[in-house]
FITI-147527 format. One record per residue (C-alpha): residue number from 1; y, x, z. Coordinates in Angstrom, 2 decimals, padded with zeros to 5 digits. Example, Ala and Ser with C-alpha at 12.3 -4.5 7.8 and 13.67 -1.06 7.14 Angstrom:
   seq         Y         X         Z
     1   -004.50    012.30    007.80
     2   -001.06    013.67    007.14
END
This chain:
   seq         Y         X         Z
     1    103.11    101.06    144.94
     2    101.83    100.24    141.47
     3    102.84    096.63    141.81
     4    106.31    097.53    143.07
     5    106.89    099.99    140.24
     6    105.67    097.42    137.77
     7    108.07    094.81    139.16
     8    110.91    097.28    138.81
     9    109.77    097.87    135.22
    10    109.92    094.16    134.47
    11    113.35    093.86    136.12
    12    114.61    096.74    133.94
    13    113.19    095.05    130.85
    14    114.81    091.69    131.68
    15    118.14    093.36    132.44
    16    117.93    095.30    129.15
    17    117.35    092.15    127.10
    18    120.11    090.20    128.88
    19    122.63    093.01    128.39
    20    121.68    093.31    124.73
    21    122.02    089.56    124.21
    22    125.47    089.50    125.86
    23    126.62    092.44    123.75
    24    125.43    090.87    120.52
    25    127.09    087.58    121.47
    26    130.37    089.38    122.10
    27    130.08    090.88    118.63
    28    130.02    087.31    117.22
    29    126.35    087.67    116.20
    30    127.23    090.16    113.47
    31    125.59    093.57    113.44
    32    127.40    095.98    111.10
    33    124.78    098.68    111.59
    34    121.67    096.67    110.69
    35    120.27    093.48    109.33
    36    121.30    090.15    110.76
    37    118.86    089.02    113.44
    38    115.46    088.06    112.12
    39    111.97    087.93    113.65
    40    112.21    091.57    114.72
    41    113.75    093.77    117.37
    42    115.79    096.88    116.65
    43    114.37    099.92    118.40
    44    117.13    102.43    117.73
    45    120.83    101.86    117.21
    46    123.20    104.73    116.51
    47    126.51    103.11    117.41
    48    128.21    101.71    120.50
    49    127.73    098.16    121.73
    50    130.00    096.53    124.29
    51    128.80    097.27    127.81
    52    125.76    099.28    126.74
    53    127.20    102.74    126.13
    54    125.91    105.07    123.43
    55    122.50    104.47    121.91
    56    120.33    107.43    120.95
    57    117.70    107.47    118.20
    58    114.20    107.37    119.69
    59    112.10    107.14    116.52
    60    109.28    106.74    115.75
    61    109.66    109.65    113.35
    62    106.74    109.68    112.81
    63    103.77    107.91    114.45
    64    100.72    110.19    114.49
    65    097.14    108.97    114.37
    66    097.96    106.35    111.73
    67    095.78    104.79    109.03
    68    095.59    107.73    106.65
    69    092.72    110.19    106.21
    70    092.75    113.98    106.42
    71    096.53    114.45    106.45
    72    098.39    116.97    108.60
    73    102.03    117.53    109.56
    74    104.09    119.48    112.08
    75    104.26    116.38    114.28
    76    100.51    115.77    114.23
    77    097.69    114.44    112.09
    78    097.79    111.33    109.90
    79    101.51    110.50    110.18
    80    102.89    107.06    109.29
    81    106.46    105.84    109.52
    82    107.05    102.44    107.86
    83    107.31    101.01    104.37
    84    108.96    102.86    101.48
    85    109.69    100.58    098.53
    86    111.21    102.82    095.82
    87    111.28    106.53    094.87
    88    113.90    108.38    092.78
    89    113.66    112.11    092.07
    90    116.52    114.06    090.49
    91    116.34    117.01    088.14
    92    118.68    119.00    090.41
    93    116.41    119.15    093.46
    94    117.13    116.07    095.51
    95    115.15    112.91    096.12
    96    115.99    109.44    097.40
    97    113.74    106.76    098.83
    98    114.69    103.14    099.31
    99    112.90    101.58    102.25
   100    111.88    098.07    103.23
   101    113.95    098.04    106.41
   102    115.41    101.51    106.96
   103    118.04    101.95    104.26
   104    118.21    104.91    101.87
   105    117.01    108.39    102.82
   106    117.68    111.70    101.05
   107    115.80    115.00    101.01
   108    116.81    118.30    099.43
   109    113.58    120.11    100.31
   110    110.95    117.65    099.09
   111    108.40    119.86    097.35
   112    105.64    119.12    094.80
   113    103.77    122.24    095.95
   114    100.72    122.10    098.18
   115    101.25    122.80    101.85
   116    104.92    121.74    102.04
   117    104.16    118.86    104.38
   118    107.34    118.67    106.49
   119    110.41    117.81    104.38
   120    113.69    117.01    106.10
   121    115.21    113.57    105.55
   122    118.65    112.10    106.26
   123    119.58    108.43    106.35
   124    122.45    108.28    103.85
   125    123.23    104.60    103.26
   126    124.98    104.31    106.62
   127    125.87    101.21    108.61
   128    125.56    098.19    106.34
   129    124.88    094.48    106.49
   130    121.29    095.14    105.48
   131    118.88    098.07    105.47
   132    116.42    096.27    103.16
   133    116.39    098.20    099.87
   134    114.71    096.70    096.81
   135    115.31    099.56    094.37
   136    116.98    102.95    094.10
   137    117.67    104.99    090.94
   138    119.25    108.30    089.92
   139    121.01    108.49    086.56
   140    119.19    110.64    083.96
   141    122.54    111.11    082.23
   142    124.38    112.33    085.35
   143    122.24    113.25    088.33
   144    125.21    112.94    090.71
   145    125.15    109.17    090.11
   146    122.76    107.09    092.22
   147    122.50    103.30    092.51
   148    120.63    101.13    095.00
   149    120.02    097.40    095.20
   150    119.24    095.34    098.29
   151    116.29    093.00    098.59
   152    113.81    091.63    101.11
   153    110.28    092.82    100.34
   154    108.74    093.05    103.80
   155    105.05    092.28    104.23
   156    105.67    090.59    107.57
   157    105.08    087.08    106.24
   158    107.44    084.12    105.75
   159    109.20    084.54    109.11
   160    110.70    087.75    107.85
   161    112.08    086.20    104.66
   162    114.69    083.95    106.29
   163    117.70    085.81    104.91
   164    117.98    086.83    101.29
   165    120.04    089.96    100.75
   166    121.25    091.35    097.47
   167    124.00    093.37    095.88
   168    124.47    096.99    094.82
   169    125.89    100.22    096.20
   170    126.79    103.32    094.17
   171    127.15    107.02    094.96
   172    128.70    109.63    092.67
   173    127.96    112.47    095.10
   174    124.20    112.87    094.71
   175    123.55    110.17    097.27
   176    125.18    112.02    100.17
   177    125.92    110.15    103.37
   178    129.38    108.61    103.33
   179    129.51    108.45    099.52
   180    127.87    105.03    099.01
   181    130.35    102.33    097.98
   182    129.75    098.63    097.34
   183    129.77    097.39    093.75
   184    130.68    093.95    092.46
   185    127.49    092.11    091.54
   186    127.24    088.38    090.69
   187    123.82    087.94    092.32
   188    124.80    089.28    095.74
   189    122.27    087.08    097.56
   190    119.34    087.69    095.18
   191    116.74    090.43    095.82
   192    116.89    093.38    093.40
   193    113.48    094.39    091.99
   194    114.37    097.28    089.71
   195    117.34    099.29    088.41
   196    117.35    101.05    085.04
   197    120.12    103.59    084.39
   198    120.51    104.54    080.74
   199    119.23    107.98    079.73
   200    122.38    108.87    077.81
   201    125.22    106.89    079.37
   202    125.73    106.64    083.17
   203    127.87    103.53    082.67
   204    125.06    101.47    081.14
   205    122.76    099.83    083.67
   206    120.22    097.01    083.81
   207    119.40    095.32    087.12
   208    116.26    093.21    087.48
   209    116.44    090.47    090.12
   210    114.39    087.52    091.34
   211    116.54    085.20    089.19
   212    116.87    087.23    086.01
   213    118.30    090.34    084.36
   214    121.90    091.63    084.47
   215    123.51    094.27    082.24
   216    126.75    096.27    082.40
   217    128.34    098.93    080.21
   218    131.01    099.97    082.76
   219    128.98    100.55    085.91
   220    131.34    103.21    087.29
   221    134.54    101.20    086.85
   222    136.53    101.77    090.06
   223    140.14    100.60    089.64
   224    141.24    101.96    093.03
   225    140.15    105.45    094.15
   226    139.21    104.17    097.60
   227    138.11    100.71    096.52
   228    134.84    099.15    095.49
   229    133.27    099.53    092.06
   230    134.00    096.57    089.78
   231    131.67    096.63    086.77
   232    131.55    093.70    084.36
   233    128.12    092.05    084.28
   234    126.40    089.95    081.64
   235    123.47    087.71    082.57
   236    120.69    088.42    080.06
   237    118.52    085.50    081.21
   238    119.11    081.98    079.85
   239    116.42    079.43    079.01
   240    116.27    078.37    075.38
   241    118.84    080.85    074.08
   242    117.89    083.25    071.29
   243    117.99    086.89    072.30
   244    117.84    086.10    076.03
   245    115.11    086.41    078.61
   246    113.82    083.29    080.37
   247    115.30    082.57    083.80
   248    112.51    084.09    085.86
   249    112.06    087.08    088.14
   250    112.14    090.39    086.26
   251    109.81    092.80    088.05
   252    110.05    095.96    085.93
   253    112.11    097.80    083.32
   254    111.23    100.90    081.27
   255    113.15    102.84    078.63
   256    111.47    104.77    075.83
   257    111.85    108.49    076.73
   258    112.35    109.50    073.08
   259    114.24    106.43    071.82
   260    116.83    105.20    074.31
   261    117.60    102.10    072.24
   262    114.18    100.66    073.12
   263    113.73    099.04    076.53
   264    110.94    096.81    077.82
   265    111.18    094.19    080.57
   266    108.47    092.42    082.57
   267    109.09    088.73    083.36
   268    106.83    086.86    085.79
   269    105.22    083.77    084.31
   270    106.20    084.89    080.79
   271    105.12    088.47    080.04
   272    106.59    091.47    078.22
   273    109.92    091.51    076.35
   274    111.47    094.16    074.12
   275    115.04    095.19    073.31
   276    115.99    097.57    070.49
   277    119.70    097.75    071.38
   278    119.63    098.99    074.99
   279    119.14    095.60    076.55
   280    121.76    093.56    074.69
   281    119.24    091.21    073.03
   282    115.55    090.55    073.68
   283    112.42    089.27    071.98
   284    108.95    088.54    073.32
   285    106.38    091.36    072.96
   286    103.15    089.82    074.26
   287    101.21    090.36    071.02
   288    099.58    087.77    068.79
   289    096.16    086.26    068.19
   290    093.35    088.06    069.99
   291    095.52    091.05    070.89
   292    097.76    089.46    073.50
   293    098.65    090.16    077.11
   294    096.65    087.44    078.85
   295    097.47    085.43    081.95
   296    101.22    085.88    081.77
   297    101.82    082.20    082.59
   298    100.21    082.75    086.01
   299    101.60    086.25    086.58
   300    103.38    086.86    089.89
   301    103.98    090.56    089.21
   302    103.95    092.69    086.05
   303    104.43    096.46    085.93
   304    105.17    098.57    082.85
   305    105.07    102.27    082.01
   306    105.48    104.16    078.75
   307    104.22    107.49    077.43
   308    106.00    108.86    074.35
   309    105.55    112.47    073.33
   310    105.41    114.71    070.27
   311    103.07    117.66    070.83
   312    102.36    120.12    068.01
   313    103.80    117.63    065.55
   314    101.56    114.80    066.74
   315    103.33    111.71    068.10
   316    101.73    109.63    070.83
   317    103.39    106.43    071.99
   318    101.70    104.03    074.38
   319    103.16    101.18    076.42
   320    100.98    100.20    079.39
   321    101.19    096.87    081.23
   322    099.50    095.68    084.41
   323    099.40    091.97    085.20
   324    098.91    090.51    088.69
   325    097.79    086.90    088.60
   326    098.32    084.29    091.28
   327    095.46    083.59    093.68
   328    095.08    080.71    096.13
   329    094.08    081.98    099.57
   330    094.49    078.66    101.40
   331    096.23    075.32    100.80
   332    099.42    076.82    102.23
   333    099.12    080.45    101.20
   334    099.05    082.16    097.82
   335    098.49    085.78    096.87
   336    098.01    088.02    093.87
   337    095.26    090.14    092.32
   338    095.25    092.47    089.33
   339    094.02    090.41    086.37
   340    094.43    092.89    083.52
   341    095.60    096.31    082.33
   342    096.76    096.54    078.70
   343    097.99    099.12    076.20
   344    100.09    098.79    073.05
   345    100.74    101.49    070.46
   346    103.15    099.38    068.39
   347    105.85    098.34    070.87
   348    104.07    095.20    071.99
   349    103.05    093.75    068.62
   350    099.37    094.10    069.57
   351    097.60    094.93    072.83
   352    094.23    096.29    073.92
   353    092.77    094.98    077.18
   354    090.82    097.31    079.47
   355    088.37    096.74    082.28
   356    089.90    096.97    085.75
   357    088.83    098.03    089.25
   358    089.04    095.83    092.34
   359    092.59    096.77    093.25
   360    093.70    093.90    095.49
   361    091.05    092.95    098.00
   362    093.89    091.91    100.29
   363    095.42    089.52    097.69
   364    098.79    091.27    098.09
   365    099.49    092.19    094.47
   366    102.84    090.43    094.43
   367    104.30    093.19    096.61
   368    101.71    095.97    096.51
   369    101.20    097.12    092.93
   370    102.36    100.14    090.97
   371    101.47    101.51    087.54
   372    102.48    104.84    086.00
   373    101.70    106.47    082.65
   374    101.19    110.23    082.83
   375    104.12    111.93    081.03
   376    101.90    114.78    079.76
   377    098.52    113.20    078.99
   378    098.91    110.08    076.80
   379    095.48    108.67    077.67
   380    096.00    108.83    081.46
   381    097.55    106.28    083.82
   382    097.66    105.75    087.59
   383    097.54    102.43    089.45
   384    097.84    101.53    093.13
   385    097.12    098.29    094.99
   386    096.67    097.11    098.56
   387    093.33    098.04    100.18
   388    089.59    098.47    099.62
   389    086.97    095.70    099.65
   390    085.28    097.46    102.58
   391    086.29    100.08    105.14
   392    083.69    102.52    103.75
   393    084.42    101.99    100.04
   394    084.77    105.23    097.99
   395    083.54    107.26    100.97
   396    086.45    106.22    103.22
   397    086.17    105.56    106.94
   398    089.33    103.47    107.36
   399    091.44    100.87    105.56
   400    093.52    103.16    103.35
   401    095.11    103.17    099.89
   402    093.40    101.83    096.79
   403    094.60    104.20    094.04
   404    092.89    104.93    090.72
   405    093.40    107.22    087.77
   406    092.52    105.69    084.43
   407    091.59    107.72    081.34
   408    091.02    106.18    077.91
   409    087.84    107.65    076.44
   410    086.48    106.34    073.15
   411    088.72    103.30    073.30
   412    087.58    102.27    076.79
   413    089.25    102.88    080.13
   414    087.35    105.09    082.58
   415    088.54    104.62    086.17
   416    088.23    107.31    088.85
   417    089.17    106.79    092.47
   418    091.92    109.08    093.74
   419    091.17    108.70    097.45
   420    088.62    109.76    100.07
   421    085.50    111.44    098.61
   422    087.15    111.99    095.21
   423    090.25    113.47    096.87
   424    088.73    116.09    099.19
   425    088.38    113.45    101.93
   426    092.09    112.64    102.03
   427    093.91    109.35    101.51
   428    097.40    107.90    102.05
   429    098.24    104.63    103.79
   430    097.31    101.33    102.20
   431    099.65    098.98    100.29
   432    101.12    100.96    097.38
   433    104.66    100.01    096.30
   434    105.72    102.77    093.89
   435    104.25    105.72    091.97
   436    106.34    108.55    090.50
   437    105.52    111.92    088.95
   438    107.22    114.87    090.64
   439    106.74    117.91    088.39
   440    102.91    117.96    088.20
   441    102.30    116.03    091.42
   442    102.04    112.30    092.08
   443    104.24    110.65    094.72
   444    103.22    107.34    096.28
   445    105.39    105.00    098.35
   446    103.54    102.58    100.59
   447    103.64    100.75    103.90
   448    102.99    103.99    105.78
   449    105.75    106.05    104.17
   450    105.70    108.70    101.43
   451    102.71    110.80    100.33
   452    101.87    113.16    097.46
   453    098.82    114.16    095.47
   454    099.32    117.78    094.43
   455    096.51    117.75    091.84
   456    096.38    114.23    090.37
   457    095.06    115.48    087.01
   458    092.21    117.43    088.58
   459    088.82    117.16    086.84
   460    089.88    114.90    083.97
   461    086.91    113.82    081.86
   462    088.16    114.37    078.32
   463    091.70    115.72    078.54
   464    092.40    119.39    079.10
   465    093.67    119.30    082.65
   466    093.35    121.51    085.73
   467    090.07    121.94    087.55
   468    089.64    120.99    091.19
   469    089.65    117.78    093.19
   470    092.84    115.78    093.70
   471    094.17    116.07    097.25
   472    096.71    114.08    099.28
   473    099.37    115.39    101.65
   474    102.06    113.77    103.77
   475    105.72    113.87    102.81
   476    106.76    111.65    105.73
   477    108.59    114.48    107.50
   478    111.16    113.06    109.90
   479    111.69    109.69    108.21
   480    112.45    106.98    110.81
   481    112.11    103.49    109.39
   482    109.39    101.39    111.04
   483    109.75    097.62    111.16
   484    109.78    097.13    114.93
   485    108.42    093.72    115.95
   486    108.70    094.23    119.72
   487    109.35    096.94    122.28
   488    108.43    097.53    125.92
   489    109.48    100.05    128.55
   490    107.26    101.51    131.27
   491    109.84    102.50    133.89
   492    107.21    104.04    136.17
   493    106.29    106.61    133.54
   494    109.56    106.57    131.53
   495    107.66    105.64    128.40
   496    108.59    103.46    125.42
   497    106.17    101.33    123.42
   498    106.63    099.61    120.09
   499    104.76    097.06    117.96
   500    105.26    097.56    114.22
   501    104.54    095.97    110.89
   502    101.39    097.63    109.48
   503    101.81    100.81    111.54
   504    100.25    099.40    114.68
   505    101.34    099.82    118.28
   506    102.52    103.22    119.48
   507    103.83    105.00    122.54
   508    106.53    107.68    122.63
   509    105.24    111.22    122.96
   510    107.91    113.93    122.73
   511    111.21    113.94    120.89
   512    110.99    111.29    118.19
   513    107.22    111.67    117.69
   514    105.08    108.73    118.76
   515    101.31    108.35    119.10
   516    099.32    105.40    117.75
   517    097.43    103.28    120.27
   518    096.40    100.58    117.79
   519    096.48    100.52    113.98
   520    097.22    097.68    111.56
   521    099.74    094.94    112.26
   522    100.99    094.72    115.85
   523    103.06    091.71    116.86
   524    103.82    092.44    120.51
   525    103.44    095.03    123.28
   526    103.62    094.74    127.06
   527    103.26    096.86    130.17
   528    100.30    095.82    132.33
   529    099.91    095.46    136.11
   530    098.81    099.09    136.58
   531    100.69    102.27    135.76
   532    099.98    103.36    132.20
   533    098.16    100.09    131.44
   534    099.38    098.61    128.13
   535    098.56    095.63    125.96
   536    099.23    094.91    122.30
   537    098.58    091.91    120.08
   538    097.21    092.54    116.61
   539    097.75    090.52    113.47
   540    094.11    089.38    113.47
   541    094.54    087.52    116.79
   542    093.12    090.24    119.02
   543    094.53    091.68    122.24
   544    094.00    095.40    122.78
   545    094.20    096.90    126.26
   546    094.99    100.59    126.57
   547    094.48    102.46    129.84
   548    095.47    106.04    130.74
   549    091.97    107.09    129.63
   550    092.36    105.53    126.20
   551    091.49    102.22    124.52
   552    089.61    100.13    127.06
   553    088.88    096.73    125.54
   554    089.74    094.61    122.53
   555    089.50    090.85    123.00
   556    089.70    088.48    120.04
   557    091.59    085.30    120.81
   558    090.34    081.89    119.68
   559    093.21    079.51    120.39
   560    092.28    075.85    120.67
   561    095.78    074.46    120.38
END
């Protein structure tokens, strides 16, 4: 009986794939609801395909039992859901996240308060050519205005970088579903790294891309009420031209919170640049002599953040920069590690270099690096990288986030871990992509989803901050955005399985909640010869077998050819 049911399962699977292939072929290989076909399979489709009827969302939303520590949610413990690339929080109680392969999601009940672990999320970017979001931003001048840029930033290796996607979409309705409209953009096939919307004028925007910086002063120009936006763009990158940036990838942009004329840009392979006229002209700001930002010629990623405050008549202004230098992993593979953290108190004329922690043991600093200056405490910053040098580092018992809080004491930087033992035995997923303050809490976007530390300033050494240990919580809620590498269906038990990028292999539980059966990278899943017998292939060349009683064996492959 088991063999017969298994054969029926395989017949169903083959029929499913053939029907899907025929339907996609009849659609002329164009998928309006998702990305064009890459080295992935789509698990859930919320539209109708020829001959296949109506598809219903199956999740995962979320996967429980993931690679986080001490986190709870209504769905279950340690939820993970896929990679979030960018966070934007509005002053009028809504938040947007741009995701690596799930589009844009909005929440109106995301809370900075402890214990609010189950926010509701809605996918708002709709059915588009791509769901790969490089950046999302909400206008400080008009919170109803939101802008997003497309870009491929998956961690699934070169096979997943076959198609470059770019371009912009704009909403003037607080990011609501159905309100996002395409905008003219000259670099429509170039990944967008960052979007800066001017603090005082919603029409002024800077867009950082892999090929340079673009600026517009009429972002919201929409000649026809039901047509696309048609802003006029100026390329601010041109080699050898005075007042321009070099033609290189721009990885970050920051605007002075108390002087909107001043903007800083980070350019890979070159360093830090400054504008004093809202991005219309630029000059280098790497310092001089012994007070320079080092290693910029080998930089593959640079992040910036600025603190500028006046408290009791005392002005504090610090620009922080983090530089990720190129590393050679093998003759055919390169990576990136944090090489320096710097601070300038004179707009980049001089810089102070600080000691740094081991932030990138996985050599993934090109994609997984974030830096944030605390808006209240001028001496405090936060940085996030990929993973720890060992599974038990900082009191952890799994491969989780590598996040530190830095505090300048007596001219030197003192680093404190913000995970595991130092965070009440809690930690978010590894591979940090973005850090944002949300009231007095710290949001982190990573390859597991969205998480929050509700007491990031707890137990500061020299600054007058709150007492108590920092603590992490999930804000994954019902996000549904995993990168599905492969799927399988157990017809005998009516059970779905999925292999995902960095969220392991999982099986469907109830509703849209799934349960992890293997963590890390999973490349494939299959139903075995016995009922409830499953196999998955990990990214480290190991096959895991799961039986109804749990994980049975893990066999590491050693291919000879």
